[in-house]
MDAnalysis code that builds the backbone (N, CA, C; Angstrom):
import MDAnalysis as mda
import numpy as np

u = mda.Universe.empty(324, n_residues=108, atom_resindex=np.repeat(np.arange(108), 3), trajectory=True)
u.add_TopologyAttr("name", ["N", "CA", "C"] * 108)
u.add_TopologyAttr("resid", np.arange(1, 109))
u.add_TopologyAttr("resname", ["UNK", "UNK", "UNK", "UNK", "UNK", "UNK", "UNK", "UNK", "UNK", "UNK", "UNK", "UNK", "UNK", "UNK", "UNK", "UNK", "UNK", "UNK", "UNK", "UNK", "UNK", "UNK", "UNK", "UNK", "UNK", "UNK", "UNK", "UNK", "UNK", "UNK", "UNK", "UNK", "UNK", "UNK", "UNK", "UNK", "UNK", "UNK", "UNK", "UNK", "UNK", "UNK", "UNK", "UNK", "UNK", "UNK", "UNK", "UNK", "UNK", "UNK", "UNK", "UNK", "UNK", "UNK", "UNK", "UNK", "UNK", "UNK", "UNK", "UNK", "UNK", "UNK", "UNK", "UNK", "UNK", "UNK", "UNK", "UNK", "UNK", "UNK", "UNK", "UNK", "UNK", "UNK", "UNK", "UNK", "UNK", "UNK", "UNK", "UNK", "UNK", "UNK", "UNK", "UNK", "UNK", "UNK", "UNK", "UNK", "UNK", "UNK", "UNK", "UNK", "UNK", "UNK", "UNK", "UNK", "UNK", "UNK", "UNK", "UNK", "UNK", "UNK", "UNK", "UNK", "UNK", "UNK", "UNK", "UNK"])
u.atoms.positions = np.array([
    [108.938, 131.182, 122.528],
    [108.811, 129.879, 122.530],
    [109.625, 129.401, 121.379],
    [110.717, 128.375, 121.567],
    [111.415, 128.145, 120.633],
    [110.451, 127.219, 119.502],
    [110.546, 127.175, 117.996],
    [110.118, 126.222, 117.430],
    [110.319, 124.648, 117.352],
    [109.191, 124.222, 117.749],
    [109.853, 122.308, 117.967],
    [110.569, 121.796, 116.846],
    [111.511, 121.015, 117.148],
    [112.053, 120.196, 116.050],
    [111.182, 119.537, 115.010],
    [109.906, 119.103, 115.270],
    [109.111, 118.708, 114.249],
    [108.909, 120.015, 113.018],
    [108.515, 120.808, 113.670],
    [108.102, 122.393, 112.855],
    [109.354, 122.528, 112.128],
    [110.537, 122.672, 112.704],
    [111.610, 123.057, 112.238],
    [111.965, 122.060, 111.383],
    [112.001, 120.947, 111.210],
    [112.283, 119.901, 110.002],
    [111.496, 120.431, 109.082],
    [110.043, 120.437, 109.147],
    [109.034, 120.498, 107.973],
    [109.574, 122.101, 107.350],
    [109.641, 123.161, 108.032],
    [109.889, 124.416, 107.743],
    [111.320, 124.491, 106.924],
    [112.364, 123.688, 107.150],
    [113.269, 123.422, 106.486],
    [113.702, 122.537, 105.450],
    [112.450, 121.831, 105.265],
    [112.286, 120.332, 104.018],
    [113.418, 119.583, 104.464],
    [113.448, 119.174, 105.763],
    [114.417, 118.067, 106.231],
    [113.433, 116.875, 106.509],
    [113.072, 116.158, 105.593],
    [111.948, 115.067, 105.493],
    [112.494, 113.685, 106.372],
    [113.950, 113.628, 106.178],
    [114.403, 112.461, 106.806],
    [114.474, 112.658, 108.289],
    [114.914, 114.151, 108.716],
    [114.556, 114.187, 110.233],
    [113.392, 114.052, 110.785],
    [112.300, 114.725, 109.947],
    [110.924, 114.501, 110.166],
    [110.602, 113.142, 110.386],
    [111.116, 112.406, 109.414],
    [110.520, 110.747, 109.951],
    [111.082, 110.240, 110.969],
    [112.392, 110.329, 111.421],
    [113.008, 109.964, 112.471],
    [111.977, 110.715, 113.465],
    [112.046, 111.835, 113.557],
    [111.098, 112.317, 115.054],
    [109.846, 111.672, 115.263],
    [109.295, 111.454, 114.057],
    [107.948, 111.036, 114.185],
    [108.050, 109.406, 114.633],
    [108.996, 108.717, 114.137],
    [109.317, 107.451, 114.380],
    [109.608, 107.163, 115.906],
    [109.939, 108.233, 116.433],
    [110.708, 108.331, 117.956],
    [109.484, 108.639, 119.022],
    [108.050, 108.886, 118.126],
    [107.159, 109.304, 118.834],
    [106.429, 110.788, 118.951],
    [107.297, 111.548, 117.957],
    [106.640, 112.956, 118.215],
    [105.038, 113.074, 117.580],
    [104.470, 113.997, 118.013],
    [103.164, 113.937, 117.657],
    [102.632, 114.556, 116.461],
    [101.961, 113.759, 115.506],
    [101.922, 114.151, 114.025],
    [100.952, 115.253, 113.865],
    [100.022, 115.590, 115.087],
    [99.338, 116.658, 115.051],
    [99.659, 117.874, 115.910],
    [101.008, 117.995, 116.362],
    [101.498, 118.975, 117.018],
    [101.076, 120.451, 116.590],
    [100.825, 121.244, 117.323],
    [100.624, 122.954, 117.069],
    [101.731, 123.527, 117.672],
    [102.283, 124.395, 116.893],
    [103.109, 125.484, 117.040],
    [102.547, 126.876, 116.435],
    [102.228, 127.709, 117.266],
    [101.855, 129.182, 116.818],
    [100.736, 129.064, 115.768],
    [99.759, 128.082, 116.040],
    [98.540, 127.860, 115.509],
    [98.817, 127.182, 114.190],
    [99.840, 126.466, 114.084],
    [100.001, 125.561, 112.891],
    [100.260, 124.025, 113.175],
    [99.714, 123.154, 112.641],
    [100.136, 121.803, 112.413],
    [101.007, 121.523, 111.690],
    [101.825, 120.331, 112.062],
    [102.702, 120.035, 111.269],
    [102.274, 120.348, 109.551],
    [100.922, 119.569, 109.340],
    [100.275, 119.827, 107.967],
    [100.162, 121.174, 107.324],
    [99.757, 122.067, 108.654],
    [99.466, 123.420, 108.152],
    [101.006, 124.174, 107.594],
    [101.966, 123.625, 108.446],
    [103.511, 124.212, 108.402],
    [103.767, 123.731, 106.720],
    [103.633, 122.452, 106.528],
    [103.875, 121.943, 104.933],
    [103.372, 122.730, 104.028],
    [102.131, 123.211, 104.215],
    [101.273, 123.536, 102.994],
    [101.853, 125.036, 103.103],
    [101.944, 125.770, 104.031],
    [102.570, 126.803, 104.133],
    [103.758, 127.070, 103.518],
    [104.834, 126.258, 103.879],
    [106.091, 126.315, 103.342],
    [106.154, 126.168, 102.015],
    [105.522, 125.203, 101.481],
    [105.315, 124.772, 99.756],
    [104.878, 126.108, 99.050],
    [103.894, 126.648, 99.520],
    [103.227, 127.710, 98.691],
    [104.314, 128.882, 98.854],
    [105.049, 129.081, 100.323],
    [106.059, 130.116, 100.287],
    [107.442, 130.047, 99.215],
    [107.636, 128.814, 99.374],
    [108.689, 128.478, 98.703],
    [108.635, 128.666, 96.952],
    [107.221, 128.279, 96.650],
    [106.956, 128.767, 95.130],
    [107.225, 129.885, 94.871],
    [106.464, 130.994, 95.638],
    [106.193, 132.086, 95.604],
    [107.627, 132.864, 95.528],
    [108.303, 132.791, 96.633],
    [109.734, 133.107, 96.739],
    [110.943, 132.808, 95.685],
    [110.821, 131.571, 95.013],
    [111.681, 130.880, 94.219],
    [111.111, 131.071, 93.075],
    [110.108, 130.902, 92.379],
    [109.507, 130.831, 91.023],
    [109.391, 129.007, 90.895],
    [109.866, 128.403, 91.554],
    [110.231, 126.777, 91.231],
    [108.412, 126.223, 91.327],
    [108.210, 125.353, 90.516],
    [107.146, 124.563, 90.514],
    [106.514, 124.217, 92.096],
    [105.304, 124.197, 92.225],
    [104.723, 123.738, 93.382],
    [104.833, 122.368, 93.466],
    [105.121, 122.028, 95.065],
    [105.685, 120.384, 95.038],
    [104.674, 120.180, 96.313],
    [104.522, 118.860, 96.778],
    [103.770, 118.369, 98.077],
    [104.641, 117.409, 98.717],
    [106.002, 117.533, 98.778],
    [106.624, 116.613, 99.209],
    [106.478, 116.425, 100.842],
    [106.639, 117.593, 101.521],
    [105.981, 117.306, 102.937],
    [104.697, 116.891, 103.300],
    [103.827, 117.791, 102.617],
    [102.507, 117.424, 102.370],
    [102.039, 115.874, 102.342],
    [102.724, 115.365, 101.703],
    [102.520, 113.680, 100.970],
    [102.854, 112.884, 102.383],
    [104.121, 113.394, 102.559],
    [104.913, 112.496, 103.600],
    [103.976, 112.797, 104.953],
    [103.439, 113.536, 105.155],
    [102.855, 113.845, 106.735],
    [101.232, 113.084, 106.546],
    [100.714, 113.430, 105.220],
    [99.656, 112.058, 105.080],
    [99.668, 110.946, 105.172],
    [100.862, 110.378, 104.839],
    [101.123, 109.022, 104.876],
    [101.677, 108.391, 106.416],
    [101.812, 109.463, 107.135],
    [102.127, 109.258, 108.404],
    [100.911, 109.437, 109.191],
    [99.673, 109.747, 108.932],
    [98.356, 110.219, 109.249],
    [97.841, 111.207, 109.863],
    [98.791, 112.438, 109.310],
    [97.940, 113.747, 109.330],
    [96.632, 113.902, 108.716],
    [95.804, 114.516, 109.098],
    [94.618, 114.836, 108.848],
    [94.404, 116.232, 108.280],
    [94.135, 116.405, 106.927],
    [93.850, 118.010, 106.397],
    [92.592, 118.454, 106.722],
    [91.854, 117.867, 107.541],
    [90.667, 118.313, 107.664],
    [90.698, 118.650, 109.507],
    [91.576, 118.394, 110.237],
    [91.943, 118.871, 111.416],
    [92.071, 120.226, 111.223],
    [91.513, 120.910, 112.316],
    [91.222, 122.559, 112.336],
    [92.581, 122.804, 113.369],
    [93.193, 124.039, 112.933],
    [94.279, 124.487, 114.181],
    [93.683, 125.269, 115.165],
    [94.685, 125.682, 115.931],
    [94.281, 126.532, 116.947],
    [92.807, 125.707, 118.064],
    [93.404, 124.578, 118.023],
    [92.708, 123.559, 119.186],
    [90.942, 123.510, 118.519],
    [91.149, 123.594, 117.297],
    [89.811, 123.385, 116.522],
    [88.906, 124.857, 116.407],
    [89.829, 125.829, 116.637],
    [89.040, 127.137, 116.048],
    [89.316, 127.629, 114.876],
    [90.523, 127.107, 114.382],
    [91.104, 127.731, 112.877],
    [90.637, 127.246, 111.910],
    [91.194, 127.075, 110.813],
    [91.086, 126.887, 109.546],
    [91.918, 125.076, 109.219],
    [91.448, 124.424, 108.653],
    [92.052, 123.098, 108.238],
    [93.358, 123.336, 107.295],
    [94.095, 122.521, 107.070],
    [94.990, 122.321, 106.193],
    [94.545, 122.509, 104.918],
    [93.463, 121.640, 104.704],
    [92.945, 121.486, 103.270],
    [92.325, 122.967, 103.181],
    [91.592, 123.528, 103.884],
    [91.266, 125.120, 103.588],
    [92.179, 125.957, 103.198],
    [93.374, 126.128, 104.071],
    [94.472, 126.889, 103.853],
    [95.079, 126.558, 102.355],
    [95.033, 125.168, 102.060],
    [95.665, 125.047, 100.641],
    [94.751, 125.752, 99.469],
    [93.466, 125.540, 100.105],
    [92.472, 125.792, 98.685],
    [92.531, 127.700, 98.639],
    [92.768, 128.299, 99.848],
    [92.654, 129.831, 99.817],
    [93.951, 130.332, 99.457],
    [94.942, 129.642, 99.619],
    [96.507, 130.239, 99.279],
    [96.626, 129.673, 98.146],
    [95.626, 129.027, 97.156],
    [96.116, 128.569, 95.841],
    [97.302, 127.451, 95.405],
    [97.426, 126.888, 96.445],
    [98.301, 125.553, 96.566],
    [97.356, 124.544, 95.966],
    [97.143, 124.471, 94.608],
    [95.957, 123.681, 93.968],
    [96.984, 122.358, 93.984],
    [98.125, 121.923, 93.963],
    [98.374, 120.497, 94.008],
    [98.240, 119.958, 95.451],
    [98.204, 120.552, 96.726],
    [98.060, 120.071, 97.961],
    [96.369, 119.974, 98.100],
    [95.839, 120.941, 97.465],
    [94.176, 120.694, 97.394],
    [93.737, 119.551, 96.830],
    [94.345, 119.352, 95.602],
    [94.143, 117.896, 94.761],
    [94.376, 116.727, 95.513],
    [95.673, 116.635, 96.230],
    [95.959, 115.779, 97.066],
    [95.114, 115.366, 98.153],
    [94.697, 116.684, 98.841],
    [93.683, 116.369, 100.021],
    [92.166, 115.806, 99.676],
    [91.525, 116.641, 98.306],
    [90.583, 115.988, 97.838],
    [90.568, 114.330, 97.562],
    [91.787, 113.989, 96.895],
    [91.869, 112.523, 96.642],
    [91.709, 111.711, 98.078],
    [92.480, 112.520, 99.045],
    [92.652, 111.567, 100.412],
    [91.279, 111.670, 100.810],
    [90.436, 112.412, 100.693],
    [88.898, 112.746, 101.526],
    [88.157, 111.661, 100.551],
    [88.604, 111.418, 99.094],
    [87.760, 110.356, 98.610],
    [87.778, 109.043, 98.864],
    [89.262, 108.728, 99.287],
    [89.508, 107.491, 99.109],
    [89.075, 107.296, 100.967],
    [89.156, 108.064, 101.763],
    [88.416, 107.917, 103.123],
    [87.303, 107.937, 103.421],
    [86.044, 108.434, 102.458],
    [85.054, 107.968, 102.495],
    [84.709, 107.050, 101.851],
    [85.332, 106.107, 101.115],
    [84.889, 104.983, 100.424],
    [84.658, 103.599, 101.389],
])
């Protein structure tokens, strides 16, 4: 099965295309191969950091949160880890901090 356009946009860091796809009705929680869009963002950001040595960033993660993605939502139809957990265990401290702040504001 071919990667859906939304996941491909996240994978390739094409945020304007992702914005347009979501505005056209794409599902913010769409899963592909066990990853939601938010999982894919965290994974891509940590991979980019490891592969290039560039500083961590949260561009896709932040955009997806702004569009309603839930970092506590589990992958694999509820049987897998959340994007928040994934960020924590993979050492993506910046995404983890962002998710912690999101959770603190949500619980107010």
